[in-house]
Every structure is written in C-alpha cells, then in structure tokens.
Backbone as CSV, one residue per row, in Angstrom:
resi,resn,N_x,N_y,N_z,CA_x,CA_y,CA_z,C_x,C_y,C_z
1,UNK,0.855,-1.176,0.000,0.000,0.000,0.000,0.901,1.240,0.000
2,UNK,0.638,2.165,-0.912,1.451,3.383,-0.968,1.222,4.268,0.262
3,UNK,2.234,5.056,0.595,2.089,5.989,1.702,1.775,7.383,1.147
4,UNK,1.634,8.348,2.050,1.244,9.699,1.655,2.255,10.318,0.695
5,UNK,3.542,10.103,0.942,4.575,10.686,0.072,4.474,10.136,-1.351
6,UNK,4.229,8.837,-1.476,4.102,8.221,-2.806,2.863,8.735,-3.540
7,UNK,1.758,8.825,-2.823,0.517,9.326,-3.432,0.693,10.783,-3.849
8,UNK,1.338,11.576,-2.989,1.578,12.986,-3.316,2.402,13.094,-4.595
9,UNK,3.422,12.281,-4.720,4.281,12.316,-5.914,3.513,11.897,-7.163
10,UNK,2.652,10.891,-7.051,1.837,10.456,-8.190,0.897,11.581,-8.636
11,UNK,0.265,12.242,-7.672,-0.649,13.338,-8.002,0.140,14.502,-8.589
12,UNK,1.323,14.780,-8.056,2.166,15.851,-8.586,2.482,15.591,-10.071
13,UNK,2.802,14.364,-10.417,3.116,14.018,-11.805,1.887,14.178,-12.698
14,UNK,0.722,13.780,-12.204,-0.513,13.901,-13.002,-0.922,15.351,-13.196
15,UNK,-0.775,16.165,-12.150,-1.100,17.591,-12.271,-0.135,18.254,-13.244
16,UNK,1.126,17.881,-13.162,2.128,18.435,-14.076,1.780,18.105,-15.527
17,UNK,1.340,16.878,-15.767,0.980,16.457,-17.127,-0.313,17.125,-17.603
18,UNK,-1.266,17.311,-16.683,-2.570,17.871,-17.059,-2.566,19.387,-17.114
19,UNK,-1.652,20.024,-16.397,-1.634,21.485,-16.326,-2.421,21.964,-15.124
20,UNK,-2.274,23.235,-14.782,-2.949,23.783,-13.591,-4.472,23.635,-13.668
21,UNK,-5.059,23.359,-12.530,-6.512,23.259,-12.423,-7.095,24.642,-12.145
22,UNK,-8.355,24.828,-12.500,-9.006,26.129,-12.339,-9.243,26.484,-10.870
23,UNK,-9.378,25.489,-10.032,-9.638,25.697,-8.596,-8.487,25.126,-7.781
24,UNK,-8.465,25.460,-6.495,-7.497,24.857,-5.582,-8.214,23.781,-4.769
25,UNK,-7.456,22.750,-4.409,-8.031,21.598,-3.725,-7.172,21.190,-2.550
26,UNK,-7.848,20.589,-1.565,-7.139,19.982,-0.450,-7.772,18.623,-0.194
27,UNK,-6.940,17.603,-0.151,-7.368,16.272,0.258,-6.967,16.132,1.715
28,UNK,-7.945,16.017,2.593,-7.694,15.957,4.029,-7.904,14.523,4.504
29,UNK,-6.795,13.873,4.890,-6.836,12.485,5.345,-6.802,12.391,6.865
30,UNK,-7.166,13.460,7.545,-7.155,13.468,9.009,-5.731,13.381,9.532
31,UNK,-5.483,12.451,10.442,-4.164,12.304,11.061,-3.091,11.845,10.069
32,UNK,-3.490,11.295,8.927,-2.526,10.814,7.922,-1.873,11.971,7.167
33,UNK,-2.499,13.149,7.183,-1.930,14.305,6.505,-2.853,14.873,5.445
34,UNK,-2.294,15.721,4.602,-3.071,16.429,3.587,-2.282,16.520,2.291
35,UNK,-3.012,16.685,1.211,-2.403,17.009,-0.078,-3.092,18.270,-0.560
36,UNK,-2.299,19.297,-0.848,-2.822,20.585,-1.300,-2.429,20.786,-2.754
37,UNK,-3.415,21.116,-3.585,-3.191,21.317,-5.018,-3.665,22.724,-5.368
38,UNK,-2.733,23.568,-5.815,-3.092,24.947,-6.176,-2.078,25.496,-7.170
39,UNK,-2.566,26.143,-8.200,-1.714,26.810,-9.192,-0.661,25.879,-9.787
40,UNK,-1.019,24.625,-9.996,-0.102,23.670,-10.593,0.887,23.049,-9.616
41,UNK,0.880,23.494,-8.357,1.786,22.951,-7.340,1.040,21.956,-6.455
42,UNK,1.749,20.912,-6.045,1.185,19.895,-5.166,2.123,19.751,-3.969
43,UNK,1.563,19.856,-2.761,2.380,19.750,-1.554,1.567,19.078,-0.450
44,UNK,2.215,18.879,0.672,1.522,18.349,1.846,1.235,19.451,2.854
45,UNK,1.265,20.703,2.390,0.942,21.843,3.242,-0.555,21.911,3.490
46,UNK,-0.919,22.580,4.559,-2.328,22.766,4.908,-2.730,24.195,4.565
47,UNK,-2.888,24.475,3.276,-3.257,25.813,2.833,-4.746,25.913,2.544
48,UNK,-5.227,27.118,2.307,-6.640,27.297,1.963,-6.931,26.691,0.589
49,UNK,-8.183,26.274,0.403,-8.572,25.653,-0.858,-10.019,25.995,-1.186
50,UNK,-10.310,26.050,-2.485,-11.692,26.266,-2.926,-12.562,25.057,-2.587
51,UNK,-11.956,23.870,-2.634,-12.690,22.625,-2.403,-11.827,21.698,-1.547
52,UNK,-12.352,21.304,-0.399,-11.645,20.374,0.482,-12.416,19.071,0.538
53,UNK,-11.693,17.976,0.312,-12.285,16.644,0.347,-11.741,15.932,1.584
54,UNK,-12.635,15.565,2.481,-12.276,14.849,3.705,-12.564,13.371,3.464
55,UNK,-11.532,12.537,3.587,-11.700,11.109,3.355,-10.588,10.353,4.080
56,UNK,-10.900,9.188,4.595,-9.897,8.333,5.206,-8.901,7.905,4.124
57,UNK,-7.623,7.812,4.473,-6.585,7.509,3.487,-6.840,6.170,2.791
58,UNK,-7.243,5.159,3.538,-7.503,3.852,2.917,-8.698,3.924,1.971
59,UNK,-9.718,4.703,2.318,-10.857,4.891,1.409,-10.420,5.656,0.165
60,UNK,-9.510,6.619,0.330,-8.999,7.359,-0.822,-8.269,6.425,-1.787
61,UNK,-7.453,5.525,-1.241,-6.740,4.574,-2.095,-7.722,3.698,-2.864
62,UNK,-8.800,3.278,-2.217,-9.833,2.488,-2.891,-10.525,3.313,-3.965
63,UNK,-10.765,4.575,-3.673,-11.389,5.487,-4.629,-10.485,5.683,-5.848
64,UNK,-9.212,5.931,-5.610,-8.265,6.178,-6.693,-8.054,4.947,-7.566
65,UNK,-8.185,3.755,-6.975,-7.984,2.526,-7.747,-9.258,2.069,-8.457
66,UNK,-10.360,2.768,-8.211,-11.621,2.410,-8.854,-12.436,1.388,-8.084
67,UNK,-11.972,0.975,-6.916,-12.698,-0.007,-6.112,-13.844,0.629,-5.326
68,UNK,-13.786,1.945,-5.122,-14.831,2.667,-4.393,-15.400,3.725,-5.317
69,UNK,-16.695,3.708,-5.470,-17.391,4.666,-6.325,-17.449,6.030,-5.644
70,UNK,-17.054,7.116,-6.344,-17.079,8.445,-5.712,-18.453,8.841,-5.193
71,UNK,-19.491,8.593,-5.964,-20.843,8.968,-5.520,-21.254,8.125,-4.316
72,UNK,-20.924,6.856,-4.334,-21.232,5.983,-3.201,-20.493,6.413,-1.949
73,UNK,-19.232,6.809,-2.112,-18.441,7.276,-0.971,-19.045,8.553,-0.387
74,UNK,-19.487,9.442,-1.264,-20.090,10.705,-0.822,-21.430,10.445,-0.123
75,UNK,-22.264,9.629,-0.738,-23.604,9.371,-0.198,-23.552,8.596,1.125
76,UNK,-22.546,7.737,1.291,-22.440,6.942,2.516,-21.725,7.692,3.642
77,UNK,-21.187,8.873,3.327,-20.492,9.651,4.340,-19.015,9.324,4.475
78,UNK,-18.500,8.440,3.639,-17.065,8.125,3.682,-16.239,9.287,3.147
79,UNK,-16.866,10.120,2.325,-16.195,11.283,1.761,-17.093,12.496,1.987
80,UNK,-16.510,13.552,2.549,-17.241,14.802,2.759,-16.537,15.895,1.980
81,UNK,-17.311,16.826,1.439,-16.750,17.885,0.612,-17.132,19.240,1.183
82,UNK,-16.126,20.065,1.445,-16.339,21.464,1.810,-16.131,22.272,0.543
83,UNK,-17.138,22.983,0.124,-17.087,23.709,-1.138,-18.097,23.103,-2.096
84,UNK,-17.995,23.472,-3.336,-18.931,23.005,-4.349,-18.584,21.572,-4.766
85,UNK,-19.493,20.610,-4.544,-19.217,19.230,-4.951,-18.924,19.094,-6.450
86,UNK,-19.469,19.992,-7.260,-19.197,19.930,-8.703,-17.725,20.238,-8.990
87,UNK,-17.100,21.072,-8.160,-15.679,21.352,-8.327,-14.847,20.089,-8.107
88,UNK,-15.314,19.237,-7.201,-14.579,18.007,-6.913,-14.518,17.099,-8.133
89,UNK,-15.525,17.163,-8.981,-15.541,16.322,-10.191,-14.368,16.633,-11.112
90,UNK,-13.934,17.880,-11.148,-12.824,18.277,-12.002,-11.510,17.645,-11.555
91,UNK,-11.463,17.159,-10.333,-10.254,16.553,-9.795,-10.138,15.066,-10.149
92,UNK,-11.229,14.442,-10.565,-11.235,13.009,-10.838,-10.126,12.537,-11.776
93,UNK,-9.891,13.195,-12.915,-8.837,12.690,-13.814,-7.446,12.688,-13.179
94,UNK,-7.220,13.573,-12.241,-5.915,13.669,-11.585,-5.762,12.583,-10.525
95,UNK,-6.873,12.112,-9.968,-6.816,11.144,-8.868,-6.809,9.705,-9.329
96,UNK,-7.459,9.415,-10.428,-7.569,8.028,-10.888,-6.247,7.540,-11.440
97,UNK,-5.850,6.350,-10.965,-4.574,5.826,-11.387,-4.644,4.599,-12.217
C-alpha cells in the first residue's frame, strides 16, 4: 500500500501532465496528513482551498484505484466535501490511477 509521500508524488506528476486546475483543492486524510493542489503545485501543506475533500486515506486509495465509487463514498459519508461538490468532479482525472 502506498504511503502519503508516494501518493503525493503520483498526483504531482498527473497535475504536471494535465496542467494547472481552475480551482485549488485539499485532500484531508485526518491524522494521515493532507495534499494541497493549487496553481499547478502539489504539496503536503495545509493551505486554503476552494474545495476540500475529507476522506480516510484507505478509502482514498480504494477510490483512486476504482474499487470505491465516488458517488457511493459521498452518499455513505465516507467522503465529505467542503465547497462546491461539482468542483470536486474536475479533480477526478488527476486522482484516478
């Protein structure tokens, strides 16, 4: 199972390939840490974001691998979104591996 540093690096490579996103994002894994995406940069800093996704790290890995459906995760409460949920959809291509 990848750790936070490996996942951060994978997302950094995907954002670099896709180009800067229109919004800023934060993936909040609670005690496991955070991934902040803004202006084409990806870090583990806890900065402000237009859209924050709260999800357990293991659930995030399942989501990224396609084993967990994003809508199912949201509806069941495994994933919570601060901000516009439609903004979170724009992040999907960067997260799927």
